[in-house]
C-alpha positions as CSV (number, residue, x, y, z in Angstrom):
1,X,-49.0,-16.1,19.4
2,X,-49.2,-12.9,17.3
3,X,-52.3,-10.8,18.0
4,X,-53.8,-8.0,15.9
5,X,-54.3,-5.2,18.4
6,X,-56.2,-1.9,17.8
7,X,-55.6,0.8,20.3
8,X,-58.5,3.3,20.7
9,X,-56.9,6.3,22.3
10,X,-56.1,10.0,22.1
11,X,-53.8,11.4,19.4
12,X,-50.4,9.8,19.5
13,X,-48.6,13.2,19.1
14,X,-50.2,14.4,22.4
15,X,-48.9,11.6,24.7
16,X,-46.1,11.8,27.3
17,X,-43.9,8.9,26.5
18,X,-42.4,9.0,30.0
19,X,-45.8,8.7,31.8
20,X,-48.4,7.3,29.4
21,X,-49.6,3.8,30.3
22,X,-51.1,3.2,26.9
23,X,-47.6,3.8,25.4
24,X,-46.1,1.3,27.8
25,X,-48.8,-1.2,26.8
26,X,-48.1,-0.6,23.1
27,X,-44.3,-1.1,23.6
28,X,-44.9,-4.4,25.3
29,X,-47.3,-5.6,22.7
30,X,-44.9,-4.8,20.0
31,X,-42.0,-6.5,21.8
32,X,-44.2,-9.7,21.9
33,X,-44.7,-9.6,18.1
34,X,-48.2,-8.3,18.1
35,X,-49.3,-6.0,15.3
36,X,-50.6,-2.6,16.3
37,X,-53.1,-0.1,14.8
38,X,-54.1,3.2,16.3
39,X,-57.4,5.0,15.9
40,X,-59.2,7.9,17.6
41,X,-62.7,7.2,19.0
42,X,-64.2,9.7,16.5
43,X,-63.2,7.3,13.7
44,X,-65.2,4.5,15.2
45,X,-68.4,3.6,13.2
46,X,-71.2,1.1,13.2
47,X,-73.4,0.2,10.2
48,X,-75.6,-2.9,9.5
49,X,-74.2,-4.6,12.5
50,X,-70.5,-4.1,11.6
51,X,-68.2,-2.1,13.8
52,X,-65.4,-0.5,11.9
53,X,-62.7,2.1,12.4
54,X,-60.3,4.0,10.2
55,X,-56.9,3.1,11.8
56,X,-53.2,3.6,11.1
57,X,-50.8,0.7,11.4
58,X,-48.4,2.0,13.9
59,X,-44.9,1.2,15.3
60,X,-43.7,2.8,18.6
61,X,-40.3,3.5,20.1
62,X,-39.1,5.3,23.2
63,X,-37.6,8.2,21.4
64,X,-38.8,11.7,22.3
65,X,-40.2,13.5,19.2
66,X,-40.1,10.4,17.1
67,X,-42.0,8.0,19.3
68,X,-44.4,6.6,16.7
69,X,-44.6,6.0,12.9
70,X,-47.9,5.7,11.1
71,X,-48.7,3.8,8.0
72,X,-51.6,4.9,5.7
73,X,-55.0,4.6,7.3
74,X,-57.1,1.6,6.5
75,X,-60.7,0.7,7.3
76,X,-60.7,-2.2,9.9
77,X,-63.6,-4.5,10.6
78,X,-63.0,-4.8,14.4
79,X,-64.8,-8.1,14.6
80,X,-63.0,-9.8,11.7
81,X,-59.6,-8.0,11.4
82,X,-58.7,-7.5,15.0
83,X,-58.2,-9.8,18.0
84,X,-57.9,-7.2,20.8
85,X,-59.1,-3.6,21.2
86,X,-57.6,-1.6,24.0
87,X,-60.1,1.1,25.0
88,X,-57.7,3.7,26.3
89,X,-59.1,7.1,25.4
90,X,-59.1,9.5,28.4
91,X,-62.4,10.5,30.0
92,X,-64.5,12.6,30.7
93,X,-67.1,9.8,31.0
94,X,-69.7,11.6,29.0
95,X,-72.3,10.4,26.4
96,X,-69.5,10.1,23.7
97,X,-67.7,7.7,26.0
98,X,-70.8,5.8,26.8
99,X,-71.7,5.6,23.1
100,X,-68.3,4.0,22.4
101,X,-68.9,1.3,25.0
102,X,-72.3,0.5,23.4
103,X,-70.6,0.2,19.9
104,X,-67.7,-1.9,21.2
105,X,-70.1,-4.2,23.1
106,X,-71.2,-5.6,19.7
107,X,-67.8,-7.1,19.1
108,X,-66.9,-8.3,22.6
109,X,-65.8,-11.0,23.5
110,X,-65.2,-12.3,20.0
111,X,-62.8,-9.5,19.7
112,X,-61.5,-9.0,23.3
113,X,-62.1,-5.4,24.5
114,X,-60.0,-4.3,27.5
115,X,-61.6,-3.4,29.8
116,X,-65.0,-5.1,29.1
117,X,-67.1,-2.2,27.5
118,X,-70.4,-3.1,29.2
119,X,-68.6,-3.3,32.6
120,X,-66.9,0.0,32.0
121,X,-70.2,1.6,31.2
122,X,-71.8,0.2,34.3
123,X,-68.9,1.1,36.6
124,X,-68.0,4.9,36.4
125,X,-65.2,5.6,38.8
126,X,-67.1,7.7,41.3
127,X,-70.3,5.6,41.2
128,X,-69.0,2.1,41.2
129,X,-67.0,2.8,44.3
130,X,-70.3,3.4,46.2
131,X,-70.8,-0.4,46.2
132,X,-68.2,-0.5,49.0
133,X,-69.4,2.2,51.5
134,X,-67.7,0.4,54.4
135,X,-64.3,1.1,52.7
136,X,-65.0,4.8,51.8
137,X,-64.9,8.1,53.6
138,X,-68.3,9.7,54.3
139,X,-69.7,10.5,50.8
140,X,-72.8,12.1,49.3
141,X,-73.9,12.1,45.7
142,X,-76.7,14.5,45.0
143,X,-77.9,17.6,43.1
144,X,-79.9,18.8,46.1
145,X,-78.3,21.9,47.6
146,X,-80.1,21.3,50.9
147,X,-78.4,17.9,51.2
148,X,-75.0,19.3,50.4
149,X,-75.4,22.0,53.0
150,X,-76.5,19.4,55.6
151,X,-73.5,17.3,54.8
152,X,-71.2,20.3,55.2
153,X,-72.8,21.2,58.5
154,X,-72.1,17.6,59.7
155,X,-68.5,17.3,58.4
156,X,-67.2,20.9,58.1
157,X,-64.2,20.3,55.9
158,X,-65.4,18.8,52.5
159,X,-64.3,18.0,49.0
160,X,-66.8,18.8,46.1
161,X,-66.2,17.4,42.7
162,X,-68.0,16.6,39.4
163,X,-69.3,13.1,39.2
164,X,-67.8,12.3,35.8
165,X,-64.7,14.5,35.7
166,X,-61.1,13.2,35.5
167,X,-57.6,14.3,36.3
168,X,-58.5,16.4,39.2
169,X,-60.5,18.9,37.1
170,X,-63.2,20.8,39.0
171,X,-62.2,19.4,42.4
172,X,-62.7,21.9,45.3
173,X,-61.6,21.8,48.9
174,X,-64.0,23.9,51.0
175,X,-63.0,24.6,54.6
176,X,-65.7,25.3,57.2
177,X,-65.3,29.1,57.0
178,X,-65.3,29.2,53.1
179,X,-68.3,31.2,51.9
180,X,-68.2,30.0,48.3
181,X,-70.3,26.8,48.6
182,X,-73.5,28.3,47.1
183,X,-71.7,30.0,44.3
184,X,-69.9,26.8,43.5
185,X,-73.1,24.7,43.4
186,X,-74.6,27.4,41.1
187,X,-71.6,27.2,38.8
188,X,-71.8,23.4,38.6
189,X,-75.6,23.3,38.0
190,X,-75.3,25.9,35.3
191,X,-72.8,23.8,33.4
192,X,-74.3,20.4,33.9
193,X,-77.4,18.5,35.1
194,X,-75.2,15.8,36.7
195,X,-75.1,15.3,40.4
196,X,-72.1,16.3,42.5
197,X,-69.9,14.0,44.7
198,X,-69.2,15.5,48.1
199,X,-66.8,13.8,50.5
200,X,-65.5,14.4,54.0
201,X,-62.0,15.9,53.6
202,X,-59.2,13.6,54.5
203,X,-56.2,15.5,55.9
204,X,-54.1,12.4,55.1
205,X,-54.1,13.5,51.5
206,X,-51.1,15.7,52.5
207,X,-49.2,12.5,52.8
208,X,-50.4,11.4,49.4
209,X,-53.2,9.8,47.4
210,X,-52.1,6.2,46.6
211,X,-52.8,4.6,43.2
212,X,-52.9,0.9,43.5
213,X,-52.9,-1.2,40.3
214,X,-54.9,-4.4,40.2
215,X,-54.8,-6.9,37.3
216,X,-57.5,-9.5,37.1
217,X,-58.6,-8.4,40.6
218,X,-55.2,-8.8,42.2
219,X,-53.1,-6.0,43.7
220,X,-49.7,-6.0,42.1
221,X,-48.2,-2.6,43.0
222,X,-48.8,1.0,43.8
223,X,-47.4,4.5,43.7
224,X,-48.1,7.4,46.0
225,X,-49.0,10.8,44.6
226,X,-48.2,13.8,46.8
227,X,-50.0,17.1,46.2
228,X,-48.1,20.3,45.5
229,X,-47.8,22.8,48.3
230,X,-51.1,24.7,48.7
231,X,-53.0,22.1,46.5
232,X,-55.7,19.7,47.7
233,X,-55.4,17.6,44.6
234,X,-52.7,15.0,44.1
235,X,-53.4,14.1,40.4
236,X,-50.2,14.2,38.4
237,X,-52.1,16.2,35.7
238,X,-52.3,19.1,38.2
239,X,-48.8,18.9,39.7
240,X,-48.9,15.9,42.0
241,X,-45.5,14.2,42.5
242,X,-45.3,10.4,42.2
243,X,-43.2,8.8,44.9
244,X,-42.2,5.2,45.7
245,X,-44.4,3.4,48.2
246,X,-45.4,0.0,49.6
247,X,-48.9,-1.3,50.1
248,X,-50.2,-1.3,53.6
249,X,-52.1,-4.1,55.3
250,X,-55.3,-1.9,55.1
251,X,-54.7,-1.3,51.3
252,X,-54.3,-5.0,50.7
253,X,-57.5,-5.6,52.7
254,X,-59.4,-3.2,50.4
255,X,-58.0,-4.9,47.3
256,X,-59.0,-8.3,48.6
257,X,-62.6,-7.1,49.2
258,X,-63.1,-5.5,45.8
259,X,-60.9,-7.8,43.7
260,X,-63.4,-10.6,43.1
261,X,-66.0,-8.1,41.8
262,X,-63.4,-6.6,39.4
263,X,-62.5,-10.0,38.1
264,X,-66.1,-11.1,37.7
265,X,-66.8,-8.0,35.6
266,X,-63.9,-8.6,33.2
267,X,-61.8,-5.7,34.5
268,X,-58.3,-6.7,33.5
269,X,-56.6,-3.4,34.3
270,X,-57.9,-1.2,37.2
271,X,-56.4,1.5,39.3
272,X,-57.9,2.4,42.7
273,X,-57.3,5.5,44.7
274,X,-56.7,5.3,48.5
275,X,-56.2,8.1,50.9
276,X,-55.4,7.5,54.5
277,X,-56.8,3.9,54.3
278,X,-60.0,4.9,52.6
279,X,-61.1,3.9,49.1
280,X,-62.1,7.0,47.1
281,X,-62.2,5.9,43.5
282,X,-62.1,2.8,41.3
283,X,-60.6,3.8,37.9
284,X,-61.6,1.4,35.1
285,X,-61.8,3.7,32.0
286,X,-58.1,4.5,31.3
287,X,-56.0,3.7,34.4
288,X,-52.5,5.1,34.7
289,X,-49.4,4.5,36.8
290,X,-47.6,1.7,34.9
291,X,-44.5,3.8,34.0
292,X,-44.1,5.4,37.4
293,X,-44.3,2.0,39.1
294,X,-41.6,0.6,36.7
295,X,-39.3,3.5,37.5
296,X,-39.7,3.1,41.3
297,X,-39.8,-0.6,41.7
298,X,-38.7,-2.1,38.4
299,X,-42.1,-3.8,38.1
300,X,-43.4,-3.8,34.5
301,X,-47.1,-4.6,35.0
302,X,-47.7,-4.1,31.3
303,X,-46.2,-7.6,31.0
304,X,-48.8,-9.0,33.5
305,X,-51.6,-7.2,31.6
306,X,-50.5,-8.8,28.3
307,X,-50.2,-12.2,30.0
308,X,-53.8,-11.8,31.1
309,X,-55.0,-10.7,27.7
310,X,-53.1,-13.5,25.9
311,X,-54.6,-16.1,28.3
312,X,-58.1,-15.1,27.0
313,X,-57.3,-15.5,23.3
């Protein structure tokens, strides 16, 4: 089976070929004989019911500095010319991201969009996770300064982060004696009308923030991400170090509880974050971790993802 695959992602020249999960997915697709095109979300259009994109035919190889080769751009009708669209552009999950899900919803599932665009739109990482409060640390989502202050009085040590951020950007750890809470709230509210997420600080983050990868709702592997010295964030974008790990009984229990919901929503590739046995995020927009898992455990989950995609075509 040869599929025509369009990858909606960030510019090819900007990716890290040793860590980018989209690159791993493209390499595997190419190895299976699928034809690849690349386009940036800004080249996505809709007119008279047709969804199109100016896209480059692309070949990829694991060669630093020469990891891709483009053909001349062509206009693609994503409903007629393409079998699969991988929606892999990085967040933030803003109105541009939401608009792209609305446009792609017009071609799915005739053209399979991974992950399902309507489900992605309805499951932002820090809101979808609230469906499972029994699995989470104490969490508050609000724009009300009074509620944030009350939450801090109750829990003391807290994490404050933007509701639709990514990669650890804008995440603050406030200790009980930190006097910057009001200034921090003012800064956030001046920049955005969106609520904040406030969580009880989990000291176990010093041992790492585990990324668990689920495919079709089944946990198939994970990596641990250990924060740098003096840093509360474990994201690899901000210096977190990935290390080999095994999934605990508690982590498998979390996956078993959320897995059926993920599968029912058409979420083929999902990465969840777990700290100290608590679920903190469910990442559905552009999950990462494939290459790190392959290096540590020799598990190439991009193969499982393509098996799941091909089974739907």
